[in-house]
N, CA, C and O atoms as CSV, one atom per row, in Angstrom:
chain,resi,resn,atom,element,x,y,z
A,1,MET,N,N,29.238,52.697,66.961
A,1,MET,CA,C,29.627,53.469,68.135
A,1,MET,C,C,28.528,54.466,68.441
A,1,MET,O,O,28.085,55.210,67.565
A,2,SER,N,N,28.101,54.476,69.662
A,2,SER,CA,C,27.024,55.374,70.048
A,2,SER,C,C,27.555,56.774,70.341
A,2,SER,O,O,28.747,56.984,70.562
A,3,ARG,N,N,26.643,57.693,70.333
A,3,ARG,CA,C,26.993,59.069,70.662
A,3,ARG,C,C,27.309,59.226,72.147
A,3,ARG,O,O,27.895,60.225,72.563
A,4,GLU,N,N,26.919,58.239,72.934
A,4,GLU,CA,C,27.170,58.308,74.376
A,4,GLU,C,C,28.671,58.362,74.674
A,4,GLU,O,O,29.086,59.062,75.598
A,5,LYS,N,N,29.489,57.639,73.911
A,5,LYS,CA,C,30.943,57.672,74.106
A,5,LYS,C,C,31.466,59.081,73.853
A,5,LYS,O,O,32.325,59.570,74.586
A,6,ALA,N,N,30.949,59.730,72.818
A,6,ALA,CA,C,31.357,61.108,72.534
A,6,ALA,C,C,31.002,62.016,73.706
A,6,ALA,O,O,31.805,62.855,74.115
A,7,ARG,N,N,29.806,61.849,74.240
A,7,ARG,CA,C,29.378,62.658,75.385
A,7,ARG,C,C,30.278,62.415,76.600
A,7,ARG,O,O,30.623,63.351,77.321
A,8,GLU,N,N,30.654,61.155,76.820
A,8,GLU,CA,C,31.538,60.817,77.945
A,8,GLU,C,C,32.886,61.516,77.808
A,8,GLU,O,O,33.402,62.080,78.773
A,9,ILE,N,N,33.451,61.475,76.607
A,9,ILE,CA,C,34.768,62.089,76.390
A,9,ILE,C,C,34.692,63.597,76.590
A,9,ILE,O,O,35.565,64.178,77.235
A,10,VAL,N,N,33.657,64.241,76.045
A,10,VAL,CA,C,33.506,65.693,76.200
A,10,VAL,C,C,33.381,66.058,77.675
A,10,VAL,O,O,34.008,67.010,78.139
A,11,LYS,N,N,32.580,65.308,78.403
A,11,LYS,CA,C,32.382,65.592,79.830
A,11,LYS,C,C,33.680,65.403,80.612
A,11,LYS,O,O,34.022,66.230,81.457
A,12,SER,N,N,34.398,64.326,80.334
A,12,SER,CA,C,35.639,64.036,81.045
A,12,SER,C,C,36.740,65.039,80.710
A,12,SER,O,O,37.472,65.485,81.593
A,13,ALA,N,N,36.852,65.389,79.432
A,13,ALA,CA,C,37.937,66.267,78.989
A,13,ALA,C,C,37.697,67.724,79.370
A,13,ALA,O,O,38.639,68.446,79.698
A,14,GLY,N,N,36.448,68.153,79.328
A,14,GLY,CA,C,36.155,69.561,79.590
A,14,GLY,C,C,36.439,70.404,78.366
A,14,GLY,O,O,35.553,70.642,77.546
A,15,TYR,N,N,37.664,70.851,78.244
A,15,TYR,CA,C,38.030,71.718,77.121
A,15,TYR,C,C,38.502,70.900,75.927
A,15,TYR,O,O,39.020,69.792,76.070
A,16,CYS,N,N,38.310,71.476,74.754
A,16,CYS,CA,C,38.846,70.888,73.525
A,16,CYS,C,C,39.739,71.923,72.859
A,16,CYS,O,O,39.844,73.061,73.318
A,17,GLN,N,N,40.370,71.520,71.787
A,17,GLN,CA,C,41.093,72.441,70.919
A,17,GLN,C,C,40.250,72.608,69.664
A,17,GLN,O,O,39.847,71.622,69.045
A,18,MET,N,N,39.986,73.843,69.291
A,18,MET,CA,C,39.216,74.115,68.087
A,18,MET,C,C,40.144,74.715,67.039
A,18,MET,O,O,40.828,75.708,67.289
A,19,ALA,N,N,40.158,74.096,65.862
A,19,ALA,CA,C,40.993,74.574,64.766
A,19,ALA,C,C,40.129,75.228,63.701
A,19,ALA,O,O,39.089,74.705,63.302
A,20,THR,N,N,40.592,76.389,63.255
A,20,THR,CA,C,40.018,77.073,62.102
A,20,THR,C,C,41.144,77.217,61.086
A,20,THR,O,O,42.306,76.957,61.401
A,21,CYS,N,N,40.808,77.626,59.886
A,21,CYS,CA,C,41.841,77.873,58.881
A,21,CYS,C,C,41.382,79.015,57.986
A,21,CYS,O,O,40.347,78.928,57.326
A,22,VAL,N,N,42.162,80.077,57.975
A,22,VAL,CA,C,41.847,81.238,57.151
A,22,VAL,C,C,43.100,81.617,56.381
A,22,VAL,O,O,44.181,81.746,56.955
A,23,GLY,N,N,42.947,81.793,55.085
A,23,GLY,CA,C,44.081,82.181,54.255
A,23,GLY,C,C,45.206,81.170,54.288
A,23,GLY,O,O,46.374,81.537,54.152
A,24,GLY,N,N,44.874,79.905,54.465
A,24,GLY,CA,C,45.878,78.852,54.495
A,24,GLY,C,C,46.614,78.723,55.818
A,24,GLY,O,O,47.502,77.880,55.947
A,25,GLN,N,N,46.262,79.545,56.808
A,25,GLN,CA,C,46.933,79.511,58.105
A,25,GLN,C,C,46.022,78.888,59.159
A,25,GLN,O,O,45.016,79.494,59.529
A,26,PRO,N,N,46.351,77.684,59.654
A,26,PRO,CA,C,45.553,77.095,60.733
A,26,PRO,C,C,45.697,77.912,62.019
A,26,PRO,O,O,46.756,78.469,62.309
A,27,ARG,N,N,44.614,77.964,62.770
A,27,ARG,CA,C,44.619,78.621,64.078
A,27,ARG,C,C,43.908,77.689,65.058
A,27,ARG,O,O,42.834,77.168,64.759
A,28,VAL,N,N,44.509,77.484,66.219
A,28,VAL,CA,C,43.971,76.558,67.215
A,28,VAL,C,C,43.867,77.286,68.548
A,28,VAL,O,O,44.755,78.043,68.939
A,29,ARG,N,N,42.739,77.030,69.244
A,29,ARG,CA,C,42.568,77.615,70.566
A,29,ARG,C,C,41.705,76.705,71.423
A,29,ARG,O,O,40.904,75.931,70.900
A,30,PRO,N,N,41.870,76.795,72.775
A,30,PRO,CA,C,41.034,75.981,73.665
A,30,PRO,C,C,39.630,76.571,73.749
A,30,PRO,O,O,39.450,77.788,73.792
A,31,MET,N,N,38.644,75.682,73.772
A,31,MET,CA,C,37.233,76.085,73.869
A,31,MET,C,C,36.496,75.057,74.720
A,31,MET,O,O,36.925,73.910,74.840
A,32,LYS,N,N,35.398,75.479,75.299
A,32,LYS,CA,C,34.557,74.562,76.081
A,32,LYS,C,C,33.188,74.486,75.413
A,32,LYS,O,O,32.447,75.467,75.374
A,33,PHE,N,N,32.867,73.310,74.891
A,33,PHE,CA,C,31.607,73.071,74.194
A,33,PHE,C,C,30.688,72.203,75.040
A,33,PHE,O,O,31.136,71.467,75.919
A,34,VAL,N,N,29.401,72.302,74.759
A,34,VAL,CA,C,28.404,71.373,75.281
A,34,VAL,C,C,27.761,70.690,74.078
A,34,VAL,O,O,27.762,71.228,72.971
A,35,ILE,N,N,27.210,69.496,74.312
A,35,ILE,CA,C,26.538,68.759,73.236
A,35,ILE,C,C,25.039,68.840,73.472
A,35,ILE,O,O,24.557,68.541,74.565
A,36,THR,N,N,24.311,69.243,72.451
A,36,THR,CA,C,22.857,69.352,72.556
A,36,THR,C,C,22.209,67.983,72.352
A,36,THR,O,O,22.864,67.025,71.943
A,37,ASP,N,N,20.918,67.911,72.644
A,37,ASP,CA,C,20.177,66.657,72.467
A,37,ASP,C,C,20.215,66.163,71.027
A,37,ASP,O,O,20.205,64.957,70.780
A,38,ASP,N,N,20.258,67.103,70.069
A,38,ASP,CA,C,20.295,66.706,68.655
A,38,ASP,C,C,21.730,66.578,68.118
A,38,ASP,O,O,21.953,66.596,66.908
A,39,PHE,N,N,22.696,66.449,69.039
A,39,PHE,CA,C,24.101,66.176,68.727
A,39,PHE,C,C,24.769,67.289,67.916
A,39,PHE,O,O,25.489,67.037,66.950
A,40,LYS,N,N,24.505,68.522,68.341
A,40,LYS,CA,C,25.254,69.673,67.842
A,40,LYS,C,C,26.183,70.088,68.987
A,40,LYS,O,O,25.927,69.769,70.148
A,41,PHE,N,N,27.234,70.782,68.658
A,41,PHE,CA,C,28.230,71.207,69.634
A,41,PHE,C,C,28.141,72.723,69.755
A,41,PHE,O,O,28.372,73.441,68.782
A,42,TRP,N,N,27.807,73.209,70.948
A,42,TRP,CA,C,27.574,74.632,71.169
A,42,TRP,C,C,28.592,75.204,72.142
A,42,TRP,O,O,29.017,74.540,73.087
A,43,CYS,N,N,28.975,76.458,71.889
A,43,CYS,CA,C,29.769,77.229,72.836
A,43,CYS,C,C,29.463,78.700,72.620
A,43,CYS,O,O,28.670,79.064,71.751
A,44,SER,N,N,30.094,79.526,73.408
A,44,SER,CA,C,29.906,80.969,73.277
A,44,SER,C,C,31.243,81.619,72.975
A,44,SER,O,O,32.308,81.061,73.236
A,45,THR,N,N,31.152,82.811,72.420
A,45,THR,CA,C,32.329,83.655,72.276
A,45,THR,C,C,31.851,85.100,72.288
A,45,THR,O,O,30.649,85.366,72.324
A,46,PHE,N,N,32.784,86.015,72.257
A,46,PHE,CA,C,32.482,87.441,72.263
A,46,PHE,C,C,32.482,87.983,70.834
A,46,PHE,O,O,33.212,87.486,69.976
A,47,THR,N,N,31.672,88.992,70.588
A,47,THR,CA,C,31.597,89.586,69.249
A,47,THR,C,C,32.950,90.129,68.796
A,47,THR,O,O,33.230,90.153,67.598
A,48,ILE,N,N,33.789,90.564,69.727
A,48,ILE,CA,C,35.090,91.134,69.355
A,48,ILE,C,C,36.156,90.075,69.099
A,48,ILE,O,O,37.267,90.407,68.688
A,49,SER,N,N,35.833,88.807,69.336
A,49,SER,CA,C,36.813,87.736,69.150
A,49,SER,C,C,37.185,87.597,67.676
A,49,SER,O,O,36.326,87.692,66.799
A,50,GLY,N,N,38.448,87.374,67.416
A,50,GLY,CA,C,38.916,87.151,66.048
A,50,GLY,C,C,38.291,85.938,65.394
A,50,GLY,O,O,38.217,85.859,64.168
A,51,LYS,N,N,37.832,84.972,66.216
A,51,LYS,CA,C,37.218,83.775,65.626
A,51,LYS,C,C,35.955,84.103,64.860
A,51,LYS,O,O,35.617,83.411,63.900
A,52,VAL,N,N,35.244,85.154,65.270
A,52,VAL,CA,C,33.997,85.507,64.581
A,52,VAL,C,C,34.289,85.810,63.115
A,52,VAL,O,O,33.584,85.326,62.230
A,53,GLN,N,N,35.317,86.602,62.855
A,53,GLN,CA,C,35.696,86.894,61.470
A,53,GLN,C,C,36.206,85.638,60.764
A,53,GLN,O,O,35.950,85.445,59.575
A,54,GLU,N,N,36.924,84.787,61.490
A,54,GLU,CA,C,37.406,83.538,60.897
A,54,GLU,C,C,36.239,82.661,60.469
A,54,GLU,O,O,36.259,82.093,59.377
A,55,PHE,N,N,35.217,82.544,61.320
A,55,PHE,CA,C,34.038,81.743,60.976
A,55,PHE,C,C,33.342,82.302,59.738
A,55,PHE,O,O,32.842,81.545,58.906
A,56,GLN,N,N,33.312,83.626,59.620
A,56,GLN,CA,C,32.655,84.253,58.472
A,56,GLN,C,C,33.430,84.002,57.180
A,56,GLN,O,O,32.837,83.927,56.104
A,57,GLN,N,N,34.745,83.873,57.283
A,57,GLN,CA,C,35.569,83.620,56.100
A,57,GLN,C,C,35.607,82.150,55.718
A,57,GLN,O,O,35.677,81.814,54.536
A,58,ASN,N,N,35.562,81.268,56.717
A,58,ASN,CA,C,35.621,79.824,56.466
A,58,ASN,C,C,34.885,79.137,57.610
A,58,ASN,O,O,35.348,79.140,58.750
A,59,ASP,N,N,33.741,78.552,57.295
A,59,ASP,CA,C,32.903,77.972,58.350
A,59,ASP,C,C,33.281,76.542,58.720
A,59,ASP,O,O,32.565,75.902,59.490
A,60,LYS,N,N,34.378,76.031,58.194
A,60,LYS,CA,C,34.802,74.664,58.509
A,60,LYS,C,C,35.746,74.677,59.712
A,60,LYS,O,O,36.676,75.481,59.780
A,61,VAL,N,N,35.490,73.768,60.663
A,61,VAL,CA,C,36.310,73.674,61.873
A,61,VAL,C,C,36.548,72.213,62.212
A,61,VAL,O,O,35.879,71.319,61.692
A,62,GLU,N,N,37.515,71.988,63.093
A,62,GLU,CA,C,37.676,70.677,63.705
A,62,GLU,C,C,37.884,70.899,65.195
A,62,GLU,O,O,38.610,71.798,65.618
A,63,LEU,N,N,37.220,70.048,65.979
A,63,LEU,CA,C,37.330,70.061,67.431
A,63,LEU,C,C,38.026,68.782,67.860
A,63,LEU,O,O,37.788,67.722,67.280
A,64,CYS,N,N,38.885,68.869,68.873
A,64,CYS,CA,C,39.588,67.679,69.353
A,64,CYS,C,C,39.678,67.716,70.873
A,64,CYS,O,O,40.220,68.654,71.459
A,65,TRP,N,N,39.135,66.672,71.499
A,65,TRP,CA,C,39.201,66.497,72.945
A,65,TRP,C,C,40.132,65.331,73.261
A,65,TRP,O,O,40.214,64.373,72.492
A,66,VAL,N,N,40.829,65.410,74.386
A,66,VAL,CA,C,41.576,64.290,74.952
A,66,VAL,C,C,41.141,64.209,76.410
A,66,VAL,O,O,41.347,65.148,77.179
A,67,ASP,N,N,40.534,63.074,76.788
A,67,ASP,CA,C,39.992,62.967,78.140
A,67,ASP,C,C,41.036,62.470,79.135
A,67,ASP,O,O,42.203,62.284,78.788
A,68,GLU,N,N,40.602,62.258,80.371
A,68,GLU,CA,C,41.509,61.842,81.448
A,68,GLU,C,C,42.186,60.507,81.167
A,68,GLU,O,O,43.297,60.259,81.637
A,69,LYS,N,N,41.516,59.641,80.397
A,69,LYS,CA,C,42.083,58.335,80.049
A,69,LYS,C,C,42.872,58.391,78.746
A,69,LYS,O,O,43.346,57.366,78.255
A,70,LYS,N,N,43.008,59.580,78.193
A,70,LYS,CA,C,43.719,59.837,76.941
A,70,LYS,C,C,42.964,59.326,75.708
A,70,LYS,O,O,43.565,59.125,74.652
A,71,ASN,N,N,41.641,59.117,75.841
A,71,ASN,CA,C,40.805,58.832,74.676
A,71,ASN,C,C,40.655,60.118,73.878
A,71,ASN,O,O,40.595,61.205,74.451
A,72,HIS,N,N,40.594,59.997,72.568
A,72,HIS,CA,C,40.470,61.158,71.682
A,72,HIS,C,C,39.073,61.194,71.084
A,72,HIS,O,O,38.494,60.151,70.782
A,73,LEU,N,N,38.535,62.393,70.913
A,73,LEU,CA,C,37.313,62.607,70.146
A,73,LEU,C,C,37.592,63.724,69.166
A,73,LEU,O,O,38.045,64.801,69.555
A,74,ARG,N,N,37.325,63.471,67.892
A,74,ARG,CA,C,37.519,64.487,66.857
A,74,ARG,C,C,36.189,64.728,66.156
A,74,ARG,O,O,35.497,63.791,65.757
A,75,VAL,N,N,35.850,65.999,66.016
A,75,VAL,CA,C,34.606,66.397,65.362
A,75,VAL,C,C,34.952,67.372,64.249
A,75,VAL,O,O,35.476,68.456,64.504
A,76,THR,N,N,34.660,66.987,63.027
A,76,THR,CA,C,34.794,67.869,61.874
A,76,THR,C,C,33.410,68.402,61.576
A,76,THR,O,O,32.439,67.645,61.599
A,77,GLY,N,N,33.299,69.692,61.295
A,77,GLY,CA,C,31.971,70.224,61.037
A,77,GLY,C,C,31.987,71.638,60.515
A,77,GLY,O,O,33.032,72.199,60.185
A,78,THR,N,N,30.786,72.201,60.451
A,78,THR,CA,C,30.611,73.578,60.001
A,78,THR,C,C,30.015,74.405,61.134
A,78,THR,O,O,29.237,73.910,61.949
A,79,VAL,N,N,30.399,75.672,61.161
A,79,VAL,CA,C,29.983,76.593,62.217
A,79,VAL,C,C,28.853,77.487,61.727
A,79,VAL,O,O,28.833,77.936,60.581
A,80,ASP,N,N,27.912,77.728,62.639
A,80,ASP,CA,C,26.849,78.708,62.407
A,80,ASP,C,C,26.856,79.650,63.604
A,80,ASP,O,O,26.774,79.206,64.749
A,81,ILE,N,N,26.952,80.948,63.341
A,81,ILE,CA,C,26.959,81.928,64.431
A,81,ILE,C,C,25.728,82.833,64.368
A,81,ILE,O,O,25.737,83.940,64.905
A,82,SER,N,N,24.679,82.359,63.716
A,82,SER,CA,C,23.481,83.186,63.536
A,82,SER,C,C,22.417,82.950,64.602
A,82,SER,O,O,21.315,83.486,64.490
A,83,GLY,N,N,22.718,82.165,65.630
A,83,GLY,CA,C,21.721,81.849,66.656
A,83,GLY,C,C,21.184,83.093,67.345
A,83,GLY,O,O,21.953,83.951,67.779
A,84,GLY,N,N,19.868,83.190,67.445
A,84,GLY,CA,C,19.211,84.326,68.080
A,84,GLY,C,C,19.036,84.135,69.574
A,84,GLY,O,O,19.663,83.269,70.184
A,85,ALA,N,N,18.169,84.961,70.157
A,85,ALA,CA,C,17.979,84.991,71.610
A,85,ALA,C,C,17.546,83.640,72.170
A,85,ALA,O,O,17.999,83.253,73.248
A,86,GLU,N,N,16.683,82.917,71.468
A,86,GLU,CA,C,16.212,81.629,71.981
A,86,GLU,C,C,17.363,80.631,72.123
A,86,GLU,O,O,17.484,79.955,73.144
A,87,LYS,N,N,18.204,80.544,71.092
A,87,LYS,CA,C,19.351,79.629,71.157
A,87,LYS,C,C,20.364,80.097,72.197
A,87,LYS,O,O,20.962,79.281,72.899
A,88,LYS,N,N,20.555,81.399,72.294
A,88,LYS,CA,C,21.489,81.930,73.292
A,88,LYS,C,C,21.000,81.629,74.709
A,88,LYS,O,O,21.797,81.288,75.584
A,89,ARG,N,N,19.702,81.753,74.934
A,89,ARG,CA,C,19.131,81.434,76.247
A,89,ARG,C,C,19.374,79.960,76.583
A,89,ARG,O,O,19.755,79.625,77.704
A,90,GLU,N,N,19.148,79.085,75.598
A,90,GLU,CA,C,19.371,77.648,75.806
A,90,GLU,C,C,20.856,77.356,76.035
A,90,GLU,O,O,21.199,76.517,76.868
A,91,LEU,N,N,21.733,78.040,75.306
A,91,LEU,CA,C,23.174,77.876,75.507
A,91,LEU,C,C,23.561,78.240,76.938
A,91,LEU,O,O,24.310,77.508,77.584
A,92,LEU,N,N,23.059,79.354,77.429
A,92,LEU,CA,C,23.389,79.775,78.792
A,92,LEU,C,C,22.848,78.788,79.825
A,92,LEU,O,O,23.439,78.632,80.894
A,93,ARG,N,N,21.742,78.126,79.522
A,93,ARG,CA,C,21.206,77.108,80.426
A,93,ARG,C,C,22.097,75.864,80.425
A,93,ARG,O,O,22.396,75.305,81.480
A,94,LEU,N,N,22.522,75.435,79.221
A,94,LEU,CA,C,23.333,74.226,79.089
A,94,LEU,C,C,24.784,74.418,79.526
A,94,LEU,O,O,25.445,73.467,79.944
A,95,HIS,N,N,25.267,75.635,79.427
A,95,HIS,CA,C,26.687,75.935,79.637
A,95,HIS,C,C,26.828,76.931,80.795
A,95,HIS,O,O,27.010,78.126,80.566
A,96,PRO,N,N,26.744,76.439,82.034
A,96,PRO,CA,C,26.768,77.347,83.191
A,96,PRO,C,C,27.983,78.269,83.239
A,96,PRO,O,O,27.885,79.390,83.737
A,97,GLY,N,N,29.123,77.814,82.730
A,97,GLY,CA,C,30.316,78.647,82.743
A,97,GLY,C,C,30.170,79.913,81.923
A,97,GLY,O,O,30.815,80.920,82.217
A,98,ALA,N,N,29.333,79.878,80.901
A,98,ALA,CA,C,29.127,81.055,80.053
A,98,ALA,C,C,28.262,82.100,80.744
A,98,ALA,O,O,28.324,83.281,80.403
A,99,LYS,N,N,27.457,81.675,81.711
A,99,LYS,CA,C,26.570,82.621,82.408
A,99,LYS,C,C,27.346,83.749,83.064
A,99,LYS,O,O,26.884,84.890,83.081
A,100,GLY,N,N,28.511,83.448,83.599
A,100,GLY,CA,C,29.301,84.469,84.264
A,100,GLY,C,C,29.946,85.460,83.309
A,100,GLY,O,O,30.428,86.510,83.732
A,101,LEU,N,N,29.956,85.134,82.035
A,101,LEU,CA,C,30.596,85.996,81.043
A,101,LEU,C,C,29.633,86.970,80.386
A,101,LEU,O,O,30.045,88.017,79.887
A,102,PHE,N,N,28.343,86.625,80.386
A,102,PHE,CA,C,27.352,87.419,79.664
A,102,PHE,C,C,26.165,87.724,80.565
A,102,PHE,O,O,25.773,86.899,81.390
A,103,LYS,N,N,25.596,88.916,80.401
A,103,LYS,CA,C,24.468,89.355,81.222
A,103,LYS,C,C,23.261,88.438,81.041
A,103,LYS,O,O,22.683,87.965,82.019
A,104,ASP,N,N,22.888,88.191,79.798
A,104,ASP,CA,C,21.763,87.313,79.464
A,104,ASP,C,C,21.797,87.076,77.959
A,104,ASP,O,O,22.757,87.453,77.286
A,105,GLU,N,N,20.746,86.447,77.432
A,105,GLU,CA,C,20.713,86.124,75.998
A,105,GLU,C,C,20.647,87.357,75.102
A,105,GLU,O,O,20.848,87.251,73.892
A,106,HIS,N,N,20.370,88.515,75.675
A,106,HIS,CA,C,20.305,89.755,74.889
A,106,HIS,C,C,21.607,90.549,74.957
A,106,HIS,O,O,21.706,91.625,74.367
A,107,ASP,N,N,22.596,90.035,75.661
A,107,ASP,CA,C,23.889,90.712,75.768
A,107,ASP,C,C,24.466,90.869,74.360
A,107,ASP,O,O,24.655,89.871,73.665
A,108,PRO,N,N,24.750,92.093,73.928
A,108,PRO,CA,C,25.250,92.304,72.561
A,108,PRO,C,C,26.633,91.707,72.312
A,108,PRO,O,O,27.052,91.575,71.162
A,109,ASN,N,N,27.343,91.347,73.379
A,109,ASN,CA,C,28.669,90.747,73.228
A,109,ASN,C,C,28.626,89.243,73.005
A,109,ASN,O,O,29.635,88.651,72.621
A,110,LEU,N,N,27.471,88.608,73.239
A,110,LEU,CA,C,27.340,87.151,73.175
A,110,LEU,C,C,27.123,86.666,71.743
A,110,LEU,O,O,26.207,87.107,71.049
A,111,VAL,N,N,27.985,85.752,71.326
A,111,VAL,CA,C,27.823,85.058,70.041
A,111,VAL,C,C,27.588,83.588,70.349
A,111,VAL,O,O,28.367,82.959,71.065
A,112,HIS,N,N,26.520,83.053,69.808
A,112,HIS,CA,C,26.186,81.626,69.935
A,112,HIS,C,C,26.910,80.892,68.810
A,112,HIS,O,O,26.666,81.161,67.634
A,113,VAL,N,N,27.789,79.977,69.165
A,113,VAL,CA,C,28.565,79.202,68.191
A,113,VAL,C,C,27.996,77.787,68.168
A,113,VAL,O,O,27.991,77.099,69.188
A,114,ALA,N,N,27.518,77.357,67.004
A,114,ALA,CA,C,26.964,76.007,66.854
A,114,ALA,C,C,27.747,75.273,65.776
A,114,ALA,O,O,27.830,75.734,64.638
A,115,VAL,N,N,28.316,74.137,66.133
A,115,VAL,CA,C,29.024,73.301,65.167
A,115,VAL,C,C,28.126,72.112,64.834
A,115,VAL,O,O,27.735,71.339,65.708
A,116,THR,N,N,27.812,71.990,63.552
A,116,THR,CA,C,27.072,70.831,63.060
A,116,THR,C,C,28.093,69.835,62.547
A,116,THR,O,O,28.815,70.128,61.594
A,117,PRO,N,N,28.168,68.656,63.164
A,117,PRO,CA,C,29.206,67.701,62.759
A,117,PRO,C,C,28.934,67.082,61.393
A,117,PRO,O,O,27.799,66.750,61.049
A,118,THR,N,N,30.011,66.940,60.629
A,118,THR,CA,C,29.955,66.209,59.361
A,118,THR,C,C,30.710,64.888,59.473
A,118,THR,O,O,30.498,63.979,58.671
A,119,TRP,N,N,31.594,64.783,60.470
A,119,TRP,CA,C,32.366,63.559,60.697
A,119,TRP,C,C,32.780,63.541,62.162
A,119,TRP,O,O,33.413,64.483,62.640
A,120,VAL,N,N,32.429,62.479,62.872
A,120,VAL,CA,C,32.775,62.340,64.287
A,120,VAL,C,C,33.433,60.986,64.475
A,120,VAL,O,O,32.923,59.964,64.015
A,121,ARG,N,N,34.576,60.988,65.160
A,121,ARG,CA,C,35.291,59.735,65.394
A,121,ARG,C,C,36.027,59.819,66.725
A,121,ARG,O,O,36.355,60.903,67.207
A,122,TRP,N,N,36.278,58.651,67.305
A,122,TRP,CA,C,36.988,58.595,68.577
A,122,TRP,C,C,37.942,57.419,68.562
A,122,TRP,O,O,37.800,56.500,67.756
A,123,LYS,N,N,38.918,57.454,69.461
A,123,LYS,CA,C,39.822,56.312,69.627
A,123,LYS,C,C,40.338,56.285,71.045
A,123,LYS,O,O,40.377,57.295,71.748
A,124,GLU,N,N,40.735,55.084,71.440
A,124,GLU,CA,C,41.359,54.918,72.745
A,124,GLU,C,C,42.769,55.471,72.685
A,124,GLU,O,O,43.270,55.805,71.612
A,125,HIS,N,N,43.403,55.566,73.836
A,125,HIS,CA,C,44.709,56.216,73.947
A,125,HIS,C,C,45.818,55.526,73.164
A,125,HIS,O,O,46.892,56.103,72.996
A,126,SER,N,N,45.594,54.330,72.691
A,126,SER,CA,C,46.643,53.602,71.969
A,126,SER,C,C,46.796,54.149,70.547
A,126,SER,O,O,46.195,55.161,70.186
A,127,PHE,N,N,47.604,53.462,69.762
A,127,PHE,CA,C,47.826,53.864,68.380
A,127,PHE,C,C,46.825,53.222,67.430
A,127,PHE,O,O,47.092,53.128,66.232
A,128,GLY,N,N,45.697,52.786,67.931
A,128,GLY,CA,C,44.682,52.126,67.117
A,128,GLY,C,C,43.966,53.074,66.172
A,128,GLY,O,O,44.235,54.274,66.121
A,129,GLU,N,N,43.054,52.488,65.437
A,129,GLU,CA,C,42.266,53.246,64.472
A,129,GLU,C,C,41.141,54.013,65.168
A,129,GLU,O,O,40.713,53.657,66.266
A,130,TYR,N,N,40.679,55.056,64.513
A,130,TYR,CA,C,39.515,55.794,64.996
A,130,TYR,C,C,38.248,55.009,64.694
A,130,TYR,O,O,38.171,54.292,63.696
A,131,HIS,N,N,37.254,55.152,65.569
A,131,HIS,CA,C,35.937,54.541,65.400
A,131,HIS,C,C,34.954,55.642,65.013
A,131,HIS,O,O,34.926,56.701,65.640
A,132,GLU,N,N,34.159,55.397,63.997
A,132,GLU,CA,C,33.161,56.376,63.553
A,132,GLU,C,C,32.017,56.454,64.561
A,132,GLU,O,O,31.605,55.441,65.127
A,133,VAL,N,N,31.515,57.656,64.776
A,133,VAL,CA,C,30.328,57.872,65.601
A,133,VAL,C,C,29.190,58.191,64.651
A,133,VAL,O,O,29.290,59.108,63.836
A,134,GLU,N,N,28.125,57.447,64.755
A,134,GLU,CA,C,26.968,57.648,63.858
A,134,GLU,C,C,26.035,58.688,64.429
A,134,GLU,O,O,25.008,58.995,63.823
């Protein structure tokens, strides 16, 4: 399975659900990610967001998209929030919706969220098996 299917699902679905887990308690929220050329999943958040502390306590996350055709994409991975000005500038270029939230890449409220996938799989809307994305 090519990464192109993953890109199609992300584009069609728009938002995903991102799950974190801290202290044994799962937490899920809607997020909008973009996929980079090297197949990382990037989004932004604010420094005051509770997710920042969650990422610091447990860097493991899962992302789940359901597109217009009800295809599913699941991405298991680890989060890195250490991206500097260069990555933030690129994020704002790739993610136009984030531009309206932050002044620029030097905005002290901007956190660059990068998920490096460890397992990516997708399936059609039926009850079939998931297909691995390489």
